[in-house]
C-alpha positions as CSV (number, residue, x, y, z in Angstrom):
1,M,101.3,99.3,107.5
2,G,97.5,100.3,107.4
3,I,94.7,99.0,105.4
4,Y,93.4,102.1,104.6
5,G,92.5,103.1,100.9
6,I,89.4,102.0,99.1
7,N,91.3,100.8,96.3
8,Q,93.1,98.1,96.9
9,V,96.7,97.6,95.5
10,Q,96.7,99.3,92.1
11,T,99.1,99.0,88.9
12,L,100.1,102.4,87.7
13,Y,101.6,103.0,83.8
14,P,102.7,105.8,82.6
15,G,100.3,108.6,81.8
16,Q,97.8,107.2,83.7
17,T,96.2,108.6,87.1
18,K,95.2,106.5,90.2
19,N,93.7,107.5,93.3
20,M,95.5,106.4,96.7
21,L,92.8,108.4,99.0
22,G,89.5,108.9,97.8
23,I,86.6,108.0,95.8
24,A,86.4,108.8,92.3
25,A,83.1,109.8,90.5
26,L,82.0,107.3,87.9
27,P,80.5,108.7,84.7
28,G,76.8,108.3,83.9
29,T,76.1,107.2,87.6
30,P,74.8,108.6,90.8
31,V,77.9,108.3,92.7
32,T,80.0,111.3,93.2
33,A,83.5,112.0,94.1
34,A,84.4,111.9,98.0
35,N,87.1,112.4,100.0
36,E,88.5,109.2,102.2
37,T,89.6,109.3,106.3
38,L,93.1,108.0,106.7
39,A,93.4,107.5,110.8
40,A,96.7,109.5,112.5
41,S,99.9,107.5,111.8
42,Q,98.6,105.2,109.1
43,A,99.2,104.9,105.2
44,S,97.5,104.6,102.3
45,S,97.4,101.4,100.2
46,P,100.2,101.3,97.8
47,V,100.4,102.0,94.2
48,V,102.9,99.9,92.4
49,V,104.3,101.8,89.8
50,A,105.2,100.0,86.5
51,S,108.6,99.6,85.2
52,Q,109.4,101.5,81.3
53,P,111.5,98.9,79.4
54,G,113.5,100.4,76.7
55,F,114.7,103.6,79.1
56,H,118.0,103.6,81.7
57,P,117.3,103.0,84.2
58,S,113.9,100.8,83.5
59,T,112.1,102.5,86.1
60,Q,113.0,106.3,85.4
61,R,110.4,108.5,85.6
62,Q,108.7,111.8,87.3
63,I,106.4,111.4,89.9
64,T,103.3,113.9,90.0
65,W,100.6,113.8,93.2
66,R,97.9,115.7,93.7
67,V,96.0,116.6,97.3
68,F,92.5,117.6,97.1
69,G,91.5,119.4,100.7
70,N,94.2,121.4,102.4
71,V,95.8,118.8,104.2
72,A,99.1,119.9,105.4
73,G,101.6,116.9,106.2
74,L,100.8,114.2,103.8
75,K,104.0,112.1,103.2
76,L,104.6,110.6,99.8
77,Q,106.3,107.4,100.6
78,A,108.2,105.1,98.5
79,S,109.5,101.4,98.4
80,V,111.5,99.4,96.3
81,D,110.0,96.3,98.1
82,N,106.2,97.1,100.0
83,V,108.3,96.2,103.4
84,D,107.0,98.7,105.9
85,A,110.2,99.4,107.6
86,N,111.8,100.3,104.5
87,Y,109.4,103.1,103.2
88,Q,110.9,106.5,102.9
89,T,109.4,109.8,102.8
90,V,110.2,111.5,99.2
91,D,107.6,114.3,99.2
92,T,105.5,116.2,102.4
93,S,102.1,118.7,101.2
94,A,101.8,121.3,103.1
95,G,98.3,122.3,102.6
96,S,96.8,124.4,100.0
97,S,93.3,125.8,99.5
98,G,93.0,124.5,96.0
99,P,94.8,121.2,94.8
100,E,97.8,121.1,95.9
101,V,100.1,119.5,92.9
102,R,103.5,117.9,94.2
103,I,106.2,117.1,91.3
104,V,109.1,114.7,92.7
105,P,111.5,114.0,89.8
106,A,113.1,110.9,89.1
107,E,116.6,111.7,90.4
108,H,115.6,113.7,94.2
109,S,119.0,114.5,94.6
110,A,122.2,115.3,92.7
111,T,123.9,112.5,94.9
112,P,124.3,109.5,93.1
113,G,123.5,106.5,95.5
114,P,122.7,102.8,95.0
115,G,118.9,103.2,95.3
116,L,115.8,104.5,97.1
117,Q,116.9,103.5,100.4
118,S,119.5,105.9,100.9
119,T,120.0,109.1,101.3
120,A,119.7,110.0,97.6
121,M,116.6,109.0,97.2
122,V,116.4,108.0,93.7
123,V,112.7,107.7,93.2
124,S,113.3,105.9,89.5
125,S,114.3,102.8,91.7
126,A,111.2,103.0,93.5
127,R,108.2,100.1,93.1
128,F,105.7,101.3,95.7
129,F,104.2,104.6,96.7
130,R,102.1,105.0,99.5
131,V,100.5,108.4,101.3
132,L,101.3,108.5,105.2
133,N,99.1,110.7,107.5
134,S,101.7,112.2,109.8
135,N,99.4,114.3,112.0
136,A,98.0,113.3,115.0
137,S,94.7,113.4,114.0
138,P,92.6,111.6,111.4
139,I,92.3,113.7,107.8
140,S,89.9,113.7,105.2
141,A,91.2,114.4,101.5
142,T,91.5,112.8,98.2
143,V,95.3,111.9,97.0
144,D,96.0,110.8,93.2
145,I,99.2,109.8,91.3
146,T,100.4,109.6,87.7
147,C,103.6,109.0,86.3
148,Q,105.8,109.7,83.1
């Protein structure tokens, strides 16, 4: 798994937004927002999405991720255990001149299944999310993620 992503592994709670790639601007400082380069076939640092107690299933949620930088071929991947071989692609960016907003519902498929690591792609059972550069060359972009 790549060690890319200036952000360390982060925990994402409902309603929060976290960068998976890119450097966020800090209010009141000279630091400005900037893209981050991700090498070909490498993944960003993962974001851990916290469970939501009281819901059924307890991790039921919708994932929204945005790509800034007009980049096609970035794959949003999810896993229940943060094992590199167990990450499954749940969405792929198409490339857009403006911010590309991508929404992945909790139930990615109408087919019932035991969990994310099946063809059902049940995102609600995932804990770890990352972005994989599936392009043959490095890309420069900012990618953020939020959940509801």
